[in-house]
N, C-alpha and C positions, 0 to 999 in steps of 0.2 A: 351606211355599215359601221358599227363601232369597231374601234380598233384600239389596241393597248399598248403600251410603254413599260416595261417591266422595271420598278425601282429599286435598286440595290438595299439589300437588308442592312440594319446598322447593329451590329453584333452587340449585345448586352449580357452581362453575367446575372443580371437581377430579373425576377419573374414579373415586373411589371409590363403590362402589354396594352393594347388598344385597338378597340374596334372603329373603325372610318364609316361615316355614313354621308352620303350626298344624292341628292336628286335633281333633276333639271328637266323641263320641257319648255318649247317656243311658244304653244298654244294649246290653250284647253277653255272649254266652255257648252253651252247648252243654247243653242239657237232656237226660238219657238216661233217667230214671224219675221218675214213673210214666208218663212218655210221652215221646218221642224228638221234639225238636224243637231244631234250630238256630235260634239266636235272631241273626239278623243285626243289625249295629249300626242302632242306633233315632237318628233325627235327625242321620245323619253329616253333618259338615260338615269341609272343608277348605279352607286356604289355602297355596299353593305358587308364588309369582312375587315379581317386584319391584315390581310395580305397587302391593301392598297393599289396602287398602281395609276396609270392614265388611261381615260377612256375617252372617246369622242363619237360624235354622231351628227348627220347633217342630211337636210332636207330642202328640195329646190321646188319652184313655182308650186305652191299650194293656194287653193282657191275654193270656197264654197259657192258656186255658182255665181261668182263675182261679186257677192255680197263682205266677205271677208276675205281677204288674200294676204300673201308676202310673197317675197322672190326667192327669199334665202332663210335657213334657220342653222342654227347650230347650237349644240349643247357639249359641254365638257365636263366631266367630274375626274377628281383625282384626289389621291391620299399618299402621303410619303413622310419621311422623317426628315426634319431640317439637319441641314451639314452644320449647322452654327451653333445649335444648342441641343440638339436631338429631340426637339418638341415635335409633336405629332401634327401636322399641317393637312386639312380638308379644304378642298377647292370645288366651289361650283359655281358654273358660268351657262347661263342663256343668252343667245345672240338672235335677234329677228331683224330682218332686213326687208326694205321696200314693204311696209305693213302698210294696209289700206283696210280700213273697216267704213263702209258705207259711205265712201267718198267724205266722211266728215274727220276723222282721227286717220292722218298720216303720219309716217316718220321714215326717214331713212335707215335708221337704225336706234333701237334700243338694246342695252345690256344690263342685265341683273347678275350680279357678282356678288358672291357669300364667300368668306374663308375663315375658318376657326383654327386658332391655336392653342392647343392643349400642351400646358407646360409638362415636361419629363422631370418626375422628382423619384429619386430613390427610398423606396420602402412606403408602408401605409400612412399616407398624410393627406389631408383633406384637400391641400391647394393640387390644382392640375385638372380638377374634375370640371371645374367651370371654365370655359375657352375664352381667350381674347378673340373679339368679333371684329372683322372690317369688310366694308361694303366698297372698298375701293375698285374702281374700273366700272363701276354702275354709271351708265350715262343714256341720254336723249340725244340723238342727232336730228338735227332738222323736223322737231316734233312740230306738227300744225294742225289747226282745227278749222275747218273749211278754206284750208290754205293758207290761213292768217299765221304767223309764228308765235311759237308758244315760248317764253323765257322761264327758265327753272330757277329757284336758289336752290342747292342741294346742301343737305346736313350729312354727311355719310359719317359723321360720328355722333349719332344720336344715341348710341348705345354707351357712349365714353370710355373710361378705363376699366379695367377689369375690377370687379366688385371686390373689395376687401374681405380678407378672412374668411376666404372661401365662401362666401355667400353667393346665392343665385343673383341673376338678372331681375327676378321677381321679387326679390327680398333687397334689392339695392335702392336706398331713399332718393339718392341723386338721380338714376335711371329713371325712376317711378315719378319724380318731381318734373322731369323734362317731358316724358310723356303726357302727364295730367295738363301740364300747361299748352301742349301742344293741342289736345283733346279739349280743353276749356274754350281754346280760342274758336275751334269750330262750333262747338255746341251752342256758344252763346253768341255767334256772328250773326249780325243783322240780315235778313233777307234768307238766312238757310232753308228750304224746304221742310215741311213739317216730318214729313217721311224719314229725312235725313237726320233731322234735329233728334228725333225718339232714340233713331240708332246711338247718335254721338252722347246723348245724356246717359244713355246704357252703358255706354264705352266708359263715359268719365265716372260712373256711379262705381263701375268695376274697378278703376283704378285706384278709385279714393278706398276701398275696400281692403285692397291690396297694401296700401300705404298704412291704413290702420292695423292690419295684421302685422306687418313688419315692426309698427311701434310697440305693438303688445307680444309679440314673439309668437304669434300663431303662423305656423308653416303648413296648415291644411288646405290652403286654397292655391292651386296650381292652374287655373283655368287660364287659356292662353290671353294674350295681350296684344293688341295692333296699334302701330304708330307709323310715322314714314320717313324715309330718309329725304323726301322732299319737303323744303321749308315753306316756300311760298311759288306762287306762280304769277306771271305776268301776261295778260293776252287782252289786246284791243279789238274787240269784237262785240258789237252792241248786242245785248241781250243775255250773254254767255256771262256766268258770274263764277269767281272762284273763292274758295275758302281753304285756305292753308294748303293741302294737297290736292284738294278736290277741285273739279271743274263741275258744274250744272250746266247743261247744253239744251236749251228749249227743243222739243220734238226728237231729241236725240235719248238723253239720259243723263247719270251721273258716272264720273271718271275718277277713279282714284288712282294716284301716280304715286309710285316707289312704294308702295304699301308693305309693311314689314310686318311678320308675325311671329311672336314668340312664344313658344310652349315648353313646356318642361314636363317630365316622368319623373319618378324617383327611383332611384335604385335601392330596391328592399334589402339587399343583402348589405351594403354599406350605409343606407339610409343618406344618399345624397343625389343632389338634383343632378339633372340631364340636360340641359337647355338645347332647343332646336331653332335655329333661325331660317324662316321662309319669306323671300323678297320677291313681290310680283312686280314687274314695271308698270304695267296697265293693268288695271281692274275696272272693268266696265260693265255697268246694270244699264241694258238698254230698255227704251220705251217710247213708242210711236214708229218711227222710221222702220225699226224693228225690236222685237223684243226678246229679252233672253239675257245671259250674261255671258262675258269673255274674260279670259285672263292671258295677257300677252308676257312672256317673258319671266318664266317662273324658276328660281334657282334657290334650293335650300343645304343647310350643312350643319353637322354636329358633328359628336364622337364620344365614344364611351370608354373610360381608362379603367384598368383593373390593377391592381386591386383599388 
């Protein structure tokens, strides 16, 4: 059951306001073989209002006929004003424990955590509408493939500093450059299966189009962009390949770790971008032992400041 903790309001004589938005779930997907099972979001939780507060939800001992299971899951979402600087802070957390997927992917604990910090400003100014974002708290504990330990190198600072001059992340050349480098290294890696190469070639073309649009001042493209907070994977298991944040496991499928999607909408009244950050701890496309898709530990956050 969800619980709520009241957040004291910060009194202000100004008309500036903020709507918090956070969502989280511990597991979702669509299993097609060996059984057909729609995996509805487990422990789903959302916050979408101006009031803020703190909510959490828990679930225990979940199993889909022993094929996909976990012992405990928890989601938390919150929104509150910072006592330090009056900024609007939104936090979304998804925790899954005792994960087991077809006895191939196991983990003691996976945490996805996203927090956005929207600056407080007095009056109608462009700053404060694009937030700082952090993924601090995101972690993988005792992640294993067929019992063999997986070592990850994380880059929780993939988004970098707050873009200058009120720019959005999809207009920030530094951020786009990091995403391009990450995507290029996977798309051009030797041995990447053709299906995945086609996908990453398409992602790379999209990033390059955003970079060109930024250079020309074109702001019409707002298609989502994907990258990862996982920089590299070490795994000593013959036959299993790693490419950046990807694992390709024969007779099982492709596993993307720490996958981050950033999308934006445009506030039509003020013509400002509203970025949205969604982090999925483990994103699996299964094939052979089982078929389907499974997303583990998804957390998302953003917010909207007026005026």
